[in-house]
N, C-alpha and C positions, 0 to 999 in steps of 0.2 A: 542295654536298652537306652543308655544315656545318649549314645550316638544317634539313636533313632530320632531324638528330639532336637539334638544340636545340629545335625546335618539335614534332617527332613524339614523343609520349610513349606509353609502353606503357599502352594503355587497352583491353584485350581482354576480352570477356565469356567465360563458360564455353563458349558456342556457338562462339566464334572459336577458343578453345584446342582444342576437340574437332576442329574443321575442320582446324586446322594439324597435329594429331597424325595424323589419318586420311590427309591428303594427303602428309605426310612419310613415313609408313610405306609407302604405295603407291609414292611417288617413289623412295625409296632402294632398295626391292626391285626396281623396274623398272630403275633405273640399274645395279644389280649384274648383273641378267640380261643386259642389253644390253652392258655392259662385258665380261662373260664371253664372249659370242658374238663381239664384236669382237676381243678379245685372242687367242682361239683361231684365228680366221681370219688375223690378222696373223702369228702364230707359224707357221702353215702356209704362209703366203706367203713368209716368210723362209727356210723350209726348202727349198721347191721352186721359188721365184723365179717363180711364175706363178699366175694367177688364172683360173678359168673364169667364165662369165657368172653362174651362180648365186651363187658366192662374192662377186662384185662387188656384186650387189644386196644380199646379206645384210650385207656390210661397210658399205655406204653406209647401209643401213637401221638397223643397230646404232648407228652414229655419230650419225645424225640423232635417233634416239629417246633416246639417252643425253643429248644436249644439250637436246632438247626438254623432257624431264622435269626437268632441272636448272633451265632458265630458267622453266618453269611454276611450279616450287616457289618460286623466288626472287620471282616476280611475286605469287604467292598470299601468301607470307610478308610482303612489303612492304605489300600492300593491306590486310592484317588488322592487323599489328603496328605498322607505320609508314606509315599511309595518306598522310601529308603528303609523303612522298618522291615519290609519283606526281604531285605538282604542281610539282616542281622540273624545269625545262627542262634537258636533253632526256631525262630519265630515262624517262617513259612512252612517248615516241616510240621510243627505242632498244629498250626491252624488248618493246614490241608488235611492232616490225618484226622483231626476231630471232625472237620466238615464232611469228609468222606464217610466216616463211621455213622454220623447222624443222617446223612443223605441216603446211604444204603439201608439203614435201619428204617427210615421213613418209607422207602419204596417197598421193602420186603414185608414190613408189617402191614402196609396197605394191601399188598397182595394176599397176606394171611387173612385179612378181614373179608376179602372177596371169597376166598376159599371157605371161610367159616359160614358166610351167608349161603353159599352153594350147598354145603353139607347140611346145614340146618333146615333149609327151606325146600330145596329140590327133592322130588320124589322119584326114585328109580328102583326097580326090582333087582338090580344087579347085586350079587352077594357081597362083592368087595365094597360097593358103595354103602350098602346097609351096615357092613362092619365098621366102616369109617364113620358113619353117622352115629353109631352107638358109642364110639370111642372119641367123640368130638372134643370133649373137655381135655382129655390127655393129649390129643393131637395138637390142639391150640397151644398148650404149654411147650410142647416140643418144637412147634413151628416158631414160636417167639424166641426160644433158646437158640435154635438154629440160625435165625435171622441175626441175633446179636453176635453169635460166634463168627458167622460169615462176614459181617460188617467189621468186626474186630480184626480179622485176618486181612481184609482189604485195607483198613486204616494203617496197619503195621507195614504192609507193602508200600503204601503211599508214602509213609514217612521215610522208609529206606531208599526208595527210588528218587524222591525229591532231594534227599540228603546227598546221594551219589551225584545227581545232576548238578547240584550247586557246588559240590567239590570240584567237579570237572570244569565248571564255569569259572571258578576262581583260579584254578590251576592253569587254565588256557588264557594266555595273554598275547597281545599283539594282533594286528589286523589280519595277518596271514592265517590265523587259527580260527577265524570266524566260521568258515565253511566246515572245517572239521568239527567245530563245536556244535554246529547245528546237526551234523550227522550223529554225534554222540548223544545229543539231547533226544533225537528221534529214537535211537537205540534204547535209551533208558525208558522213555515214556510209551513206546509201542506195547510192551507186555502189560503195562498198567491199563492202557486204553482198551486192549483186547480183553483183559479180564473184566474190566468195568462194563464193556459192551455186552459180554456174555451174561453178567449179573443183571444188567438192565433188561436184556432180552428175555431171560428166564422169568423175571418178575412180571414183565409185560404179558408174556404168553399165559402165565397163571391167571392174570386178571381177565384176559380175553376169553380163555377157555372156561373160566367160572361163569362169566356172563353168558356165553353161548349155552352152557348146560342149564342155567336158570331159564333162559329164553325157551329152550326146547321143553323143559319141564312145564313151564307156563302154557305153552301151546298145546301140549298133550292134555294138561288138566282142563283147559278150556274146551277142547274137543270132547272130552268125557262128560263134562257138566253141561253140555248144550241143552240136553233134555230137562235139566233141573232148573226150574224158574226161581227157586229160593236163593237168597244171598249166602254165599259160602265164605267162611272166614279164611280158609286156606287160600282161596282165590284172592282175597284182599291182601293177604300176606305176600303172595306172589307178585301182585301188582306193585305194592310198596317197595319190595326188595328190588324189583326190576327197574323201577324209576330211579332208585338210589344207585344201583350198580351200573346202569346205563349212563347216567350222568357222570359217575366216577370214571367209567371206561373212556368217556370222551376226554375229560380233563387229564386222565392218566396218559392217554395217547398223545395229547399235546405236550405234556411234560416229558414223555419219552423222546419225542422228536427234538425237544429243546436240549435234552441231555446229549443226544447224538450230535447236534449242532455245536454244543459247547466243546465236545471232544475234538470236532473238526477244526474249530477256530480257536482252540486253546492257546496256540502259540502266537496269535495275532492280538495286539492290544488296540484299544479304542475302536473296536469294530462294532457297527450298529447291530449286526446280527447277534453278536455275543451279548450286547446290552439287552436286546429284546429277549433273548433266551433267559438271561438272569432275571428280568422282570417277571416273565411267565413262570419261572421256577419258584420265585418267591410267592407268586399268587397261588400256586398249587396247594401248599399246606393250608392256606387260609380258606380258599373256596371249598375244598373237600371237607375240612373240619366244620365249616358252616353247614354244609349239606348233611353231615352226620348229626349235628345238633338238631336241625329241623326234622330229621327223620326219627329222632328219639324223643318220645313223649316227655320223659322226665327232664331231659336237657332243654327241650323246647319250652316247657312251662317255666322252668327256672330262669331261662333267658328272658322270657316275656315279663316275669315278675321283676327281674333286675332292671330291665329297661323302663318298666312302668314306674318303679320306685325312683329311678333317676329322673324321669320326667316330673314326677310329683315334687321332688326336692328342688328341681330347677324352677318350677312354678312358684313354690313357696318363697324362694329367694327374690 
């Protein structure tokens, strides 16, 4: 690591400084939002000594997003300010593996939250759906465990593939080997990109399918309750869930598109499309967590109290 500081000199352009500032502001705002959500859930758990399925998912999601934003900022900072650090073994391998684990955990646990909303709120007479609805707590635990294990497998593959790619990079010397090196790099990263793309696509389809099921359930419920003039609590629950899941589906779709663009432009440096994708990917954990906070009465009230206390202290000063 000493070579990282002795050889890596501060040589950033104004574009690099602007990128660092934008990513830093986004990252620290997102880390504060997710840290707030996690701390409120942990305090609630200490008080009542129990967790429901929704709180389990939110806690896991908040922790993953907090760590993901932190490691993404560190990777971005090193790649711009001290790029030579990323050539010191095993810094790039470890950073990429951790980032992949947290990124996949974030995406898959987000999909688990959509599946949970669908099973909890939607009403269907299908026997299999009713069975899943009754076993929802156990299903959530298995979904979280499966998401963690799948993300761990991906992170191990990322470490091994990047380690092999860097070994070939250092073993290939001379200008005549550049074309062969590019072919070797493509051969290494193609299985990783393929597996990552499949993982992203499955999580994306789970989100879209859950949203469509909830939308269909809401439409059916509205058609049945047209003759009923009274206010229906189930209807309100459907509307709230649909607002939350539709907004999430939109930002999840944008994030999915950014992930695909990141894989396409992964080998190109200082690309505006890659930078825009990074900015939007950093915004996804912050915006969605903010939506979750405002859709949860407990978290919303705590946030309002926290902000009002901060304003009062600011006025007193």
